[in-house]
N, CA, C and O atoms as a GROMACS GRO file, in nm:
protein
  124
    1MET      N    1   9.350   1.438  -1.009
    1MET     CA    2   9.411   1.496  -0.889
    1MET      C    3   9.320   1.476  -0.767
    1MET      O    4   9.198   1.481  -0.778
    2ALA      N    5   9.381   1.454  -0.656
    2ALA     CA    6   9.301   1.436  -0.534
    2ALA      C    7   9.231   1.564  -0.499
    2ALA      O    8   9.268   1.672  -0.546
    3GLN      N    9   9.128   1.552  -0.417
    3GLN     CA   10   9.057   1.671  -0.372
    3GLN      C   11   9.147   1.756  -0.285
    3GLN      O   12   9.209   1.708  -0.190
    4VAL      N   13   9.154   1.884  -0.319
    4VAL     CA   14   9.238   1.976  -0.247
    4VAL      C   15   9.154   2.095  -0.200
    4VAL      O   16   9.073   2.149  -0.275
    5SER      N   17   9.176   2.134  -0.076
    5SER     CA   18   9.100   2.247  -0.023
    5SER      C   19   9.146   2.376  -0.092
    5SER      O   20   9.254   2.384  -0.150
    6GLU      N   21   9.060   2.477  -0.084
    6GLU     CA   22   9.093   2.605  -0.152
    6GLU      C   23   9.219   2.665  -0.087
    6GLU      O   24   9.301   2.726  -0.156
    7ASP      N   25   9.234   2.646   0.043
    7ASP     CA   26   9.353   2.702   0.110
    7ASP      C   27   9.480   2.634   0.056
    7ASP      O   28   9.580   2.700   0.028
    8GLU      N   29   9.472   2.501   0.043
    8GLU     CA   30   9.592   2.429  -0.008
    8GLU      C   31   9.623   2.473  -0.152
    8GLU      O   32   9.738   2.492  -0.190
    9GLN      N   33   9.515   2.489  -0.232
    9GLN     CA   34   9.536   2.533  -0.371
    9GLN      C   35   9.599   2.670  -0.374
    9GLN      O   36   9.692   2.693  -0.452
   10ALA      N   37   9.552   2.760  -0.293
   10ALA     CA   38   9.609   2.894  -0.289
   10ALA      C   39   9.755   2.890  -0.248
   10ALA      O   40   9.838   2.960  -0.306
   11LEU      N   41   9.786   2.809  -0.150
   11LEU     CA   42   9.924   2.798  -0.102
   11LEU      C   43  10.013   2.744  -0.213
   11LEU      O   44  10.123   2.796  -0.234
   12MET      N   45   9.968   2.642  -0.284
   12MET     CA   46  10.045   2.585  -0.393
   12MET      C   47  10.069   2.691  -0.501
   12MET      O   48  10.180   2.703  -0.553
   13LEU      N   49   9.964   2.768  -0.533
   13LEU     CA   50   9.980   2.871  -0.636
   13LEU      C   51  10.080   2.975  -0.591
   13LEU      O   52  10.161   3.022  -0.670
   14LEU      N   53  10.075   3.012  -0.463
   14LEU     CA   54  10.171   3.110  -0.410
   14LEU      C   55  10.313   3.058  -0.422
   14LEU      O   56  10.404   3.131  -0.462
   15ILE      N   57  10.332   2.932  -0.386
   15ILE     CA   58  10.464   2.872  -0.391
   15ILE      C   59  10.516   2.869  -0.537
   15ILE      O   60  10.629   2.908  -0.565
   16LEU      N   61  10.430   2.821  -0.629
   16LEU     CA   62  10.471   2.815  -0.768
   16LEU      C   63  10.501   2.953  -0.821
   16LEU      O   64  10.601   2.972  -0.890
   17ALA      N   65  10.414   3.050  -0.790
   17ALA     CA   66  10.433   3.188  -0.838
   17ALA      C   67  10.562   3.245  -0.780
   17ALA      O   68  10.635   3.315  -0.850
   18ASP      N   69  10.590   3.215  -0.654
   18ASP     CA   70  10.711   3.270  -0.591
   18ASP      C   71  10.836   3.206  -0.650
   18ASP      O   72  10.936   3.273  -0.672
   19ALA      N   73  10.829   3.074  -0.675
   19ALA     CA   74  10.944   3.006  -0.730
   19ALA      C   75  10.973   3.052  -0.873
   19ALA      O   76  11.088   3.074  -0.911
   20GLY      N   77  10.866   3.066  -0.952
   20GLY     CA   78  10.877   3.118  -1.087
   20GLY      C   79  10.997   3.064  -1.163
   20GLY      O   80  11.019   2.943  -1.168
   21PRO      N   81  11.076   3.154  -1.222
   21PRO     CA   82  11.188   3.114  -1.308
   21PRO      C   83  11.300   3.044  -1.232
   21PRO      O   84  11.382   2.977  -1.295
   22GLN      N   85  11.304   3.057  -1.101
   22GLN     CA   86  11.414   2.996  -1.026
   22GLN      C   87  11.412   2.844  -1.031
   22GLN      O   88  11.511   2.781  -0.994
   23GLY      N   89  11.303   2.785  -1.074
   23GLY     CA   90  11.304   2.637  -1.086
   23GLY      C   91  11.203   2.571  -0.994
   23GLY      O   92  11.225   2.459  -0.950
   24MET      N   93  11.091   2.639  -0.964
   24MET     CA   94  10.984   2.579  -0.887
   24MET      C   95  11.029   2.522  -0.755
   24MET      O   96  11.001   2.406  -0.724
   25GLN      N   97  11.098   2.601  -0.677
   25GLN     CA   98  11.136   2.561  -0.543
   25GLN      C   99  11.077   2.654  -0.443
   25GLN      O  100  11.084   2.776  -0.463
   26PRO      N  101  11.019   2.604  -0.334
   26PRO     CA  102  10.963   2.693  -0.231
   26PRO      C  103  11.072   2.783  -0.174
   26PRO      O  104  11.190   2.750  -0.176
   27LYS      N  105  11.029   2.900  -0.122
   27LYS     CA  106  11.122   2.998  -0.067
   27LYS      C  107  11.214   2.934   0.036
   27LYS      O  108  11.333   2.964   0.040
   28GLU      N  109  11.160   2.847   0.120
   28GLU     CA  110  11.238   2.791   0.231
   28GLU      C  111  11.359   2.714   0.182
   28GLU      O  112  11.461   2.707   0.252
   29LEU      N  113  11.348   2.656   0.060
   29LEU     CA  114  11.461   2.577   0.011
   29LEU      C  115  11.561   2.660  -0.062
   29LEU      O  116  11.673   2.615  -0.085
   30ARG      N  117  11.523   2.784  -0.099
   30ARG     CA  118  11.617   2.874  -0.168
   30ARG      C  119  11.692   2.956  -0.068
   30ARG      O  120  11.633   3.041  -0.001
   31GLN      N  121  11.820   2.933  -0.056
   31GLN     CA  122  11.900   3.010   0.041
   31GLN      C  123  11.979   3.116  -0.031
   31GLN      O  124  12.052   3.192   0.033
   0.00000   0.00000   0.00000
């Protein structure tokens, strides 16, 4: 994996955690 800043990692984790069972989609794409 390419080098990722801690901020980017945290954001990715938040997105994945938020998407959860819905199918790994960011909040913005879930209407």
